[in-house]
C-alpha positions, 0 to 999 in steps of 0.5 A, a space after each residue: 496485343 504486343 506487335 512489330 513496331 519499327 525496323 533497324 537496318 544496321 549498316 557498315 556504312 550508313 550514308 551508303 545504305 541511306 543512299 541505297 535505300 532512298 534511290 531503290 524504294 524512295 524511302 525518307 531518311 533522316 538525321 535524327 537529332 537524338 543522343 546517338 548516330 541514328 537516321 529514321 526511316 520513313 517508309 511510305 505514306 501514313 495510310 499504308 500498311 507497313 512501319 517505319 524504321 531506322 538506319 544504324 552503323 553496325 556495332 558487332 558483325 552479326 547485326 543484321 536487320 532488327 525487329 523491335 515489338 511494342 509492349 506496355 511493360 518492359 519490365 513485365 515481358 523481360 521477365 515472360 522472355 526468360 520464363 518461357 526460354 528465351 534470353 535477355 542480351 541487353 541490360 535495360 536500356 534508355 533512349 530519352 524522349 523515346 522509352 526503354 527497350 531489351 534485346 533478346 533471344 527467342 528460343 531460336 536464336 533470332 534476336 529483337 527488341 522490346 520496347 516501352 514508350 515513354 517520353 518522359 524517359 531520361 
């Protein structure tokens, strides 16, 4: 069953946000060596409940905390989203060595993402 596997925090000043979350929650936040400016968040030990996330520069003023739902096929689930009254908010996004994504809004206007892991994505 698909479930939320990743969160993102959007920030006007990612370095300031990094310092805040490290100081308040003792999260380990490290710069990601990928194709975009991004920091990964380790928000606990492997044996603890919860998920990890990421930190990035806010692109749009309405961008807040964002959740990703892992699915076996973004193509299949993007069709289900539209068929059920949701709207796709992005074209298919490929992140090299990570996988494929679509951003969408549900029937209540909440913005989320679906992701399909694929280490061979280019």
